[in-house]
C-alpha positions as CSV (number, residue, x, y, z in Angstrom):
1,H,-25.7,-11.8,26.8
2,I,-26.2,-12.6,23.1
3,K,-29.8,-11.4,23.1
4,N,-28.7,-8.1,24.7
5,W,-26.0,-7.7,22.0
6,F,-28.6,-8.1,19.2
7,D,-31.1,-5.8,20.9
8,Q,-28.3,-3.2,21.2
9,D,-27.6,-3.6,17.4
10,R,-31.2,-3.1,16.5
11,R,-31.3,0.0,18.6
12,E,-28.2,1.3,16.8
13,V,-29.9,0.6,13.4
14,A,-33.1,2.4,14.6
15,R,-30.9,5.4,15.7
16,I,-29.2,5.6,12.4
17,V,-32.3,5.1,10.3
18,G,-33.9,7.8,12.4
19,R,-31.3,10.3,11.1
20,Q,-31.8,9.2,7.4
21,E,-34.1,10.7,4.8
22,E,-37.8,9.6,4.9
23,S,-37.3,7.4,1.7
24,I,-34.6,5.4,3.5
25,Q,-36.7,5.1,6.6
26,K,-39.6,3.7,4.6
27,R,-37.3,1.3,2.7
28,C,-35.7,0.0,5.9
29,S,-39.1,-0.5,7.5
30,T,-40.2,-2.7,4.6
31,L,-37.0,-4.7,3.9
32,K,-35.1,-6.9,6.3
33,T,-32.0,-5.3,7.5
34,G,-28.9,-7.5,7.0
35,A,-25.9,-5.6,8.2
36,L,-24.6,-2.4,9.7
37,W,-21.4,-1.0,7.9
38,H,-19.0,1.7,9.0
39,I,-16.7,2.8,6.2
40,F,-13.9,5.2,6.7
41,L,-11.7,7.2,4.3
42,A,-8.5,5.5,3.1
43,E,-6.4,8.5,4.3
44,D,-7.6,7.9,7.8
45,S,-6.1,4.4,8.0
46,D,-3.0,5.4,9.9
47,T,-5.0,7.4,12.5
48,I,-7.3,4.4,13.0
49,R,-4.3,2.0,13.3
50,A,-2.6,4.3,15.9
51,Y,-5.9,4.7,17.8
52,I,-6.5,0.9,18.0
53,R,-2.8,0.3,19.1
54,E,-3.3,3.0,21.8
55,K,-6.3,1.2,23.1
56,N,-4.7,-2.3,22.8
57,P,-1.0,-1.9,23.7
58,T,-0.6,-5.7,23.7
59,L,-0.9,-5.8,19.9
60,S,2.3,-6.9,18.2
61,E,4.0,-4.4,15.9
62,N,3.8,-7.0,13.2
63,D,0.0,-7.1,13.4
64,D,-2.2,-4.8,11.4
65,P,-5.1,-4.0,13.7
66,I,-7.3,-3.1,10.7
67,H,-6.7,-6.1,8.5
68,D,-6.5,-8.5,11.4
69,Q,-10.1,-7.5,12.3
70,C,-9.3,-7.8,16.0
71,V,-11.2,-4.8,17.2
72,Y,-14.8,-3.6,16.5
73,L,-15.1,0.2,16.8
74,D,-18.2,0.7,18.9
75,D,-20.1,4.0,19.4
76,V,-17.7,5.3,22.1
77,M,-14.6,4.5,20.0
78,R,-16.1,6.1,16.9
79,E,-16.9,9.2,18.9
80,E,-13.3,9.4,20.2
81,L,-12.0,9.0,16.6
82,K,-14.2,11.9,15.5
83,G,-12.2,14.0,18.0
84,K,-9.1,13.0,16.0
85,G,-10.8,14.1,12.7
86,V,-11.9,10.6,11.6
87,V,-15.5,10.5,10.5
88,G,-16.9,7.4,8.9
89,F,-20.0,6.6,6.9
90,E,-22.8,4.5,8.4
91,I,-24.6,2.2,6.0
92,I,-27.5,0.0,6.7
93,Q,-27.5,-2.9,4.2
94,C,-30.9,-4.4,3.5
95,A,-31.8,-7.6,1.7
96,G,-30.7,-7.4,-1.9
97,D,-28.3,-4.5,-1.4
98,A,-24.7,-4.4,-2.5
99,V,-22.0,-2.3,-0.7
100,F,-19.1,-0.9,-2.6
101,I,-16.0,-0.3,-0.5
102,P,-13.5,2.1,-2.1
103,A,-9.9,0.9,-2.4
104,G,-7.9,1.1,0.8
105,A,-10.9,2.2,2.9
106,P,-11.0,0.7,6.4
107,H,-14.4,-0.7,7.1
108,Q,-16.2,-2.9,9.5
109,V,-19.5,-4.8,9.2
110,Q,-21.8,-6.2,11.9
111,N,-24.4,-8.7,10.7
112,L,-27.8,-8.0,12.3
113,N,-29.5,-11.0,10.7
114,S,-28.4,-14.1,8.9
115,C,-26.3,-12.9,5.9
116,I,-24.3,-14.4,3.0
117,K,-21.2,-12.4,2.0
118,I,-19.8,-12.5,-1.5
119,A,-16.7,-10.4,-2.0
120,V,-15.2,-9.5,-5.3
121,D,-11.9,-7.7,-5.7
122,F,-11.4,-5.5,-8.8
123,V,-8.1,-4.3,-10.1
124,S,-8.3,-1.7,-12.8
125,P,-5.7,-2.2,-15.6
126,E,-5.0,1.5,-15.5
127,H,-3.5,1.1,-12.0
128,I,-1.1,-1.7,-12.9
129,S,2.5,-0.6,-13.6
């Protein structure tokens, strides 16, 4: 089953790259793809939470389905969320790339190859009261 899962991920990357500009297609064909990201707008957080709770009624009210990372939004789920007005951004991260996630933006990442993650949180002094 694991091989099928990876094959499906690679098909997903190929589908996404196929929609991208020619320069991105060329870049991704020469660099090793590391991860597939889906990043959503911060203002869509409540809609995403409600959707995940709707699909998983056994979740506790004390749990945060986004921060607990208990659900991966697959193609079908992302299409259903589009029907609710939630449209995310798909990013293919290649070797050497960095991904910036805006504050409060729900996101998910799926490693397609061996990856090392380094996360840095930044708090702007202008936003401290």
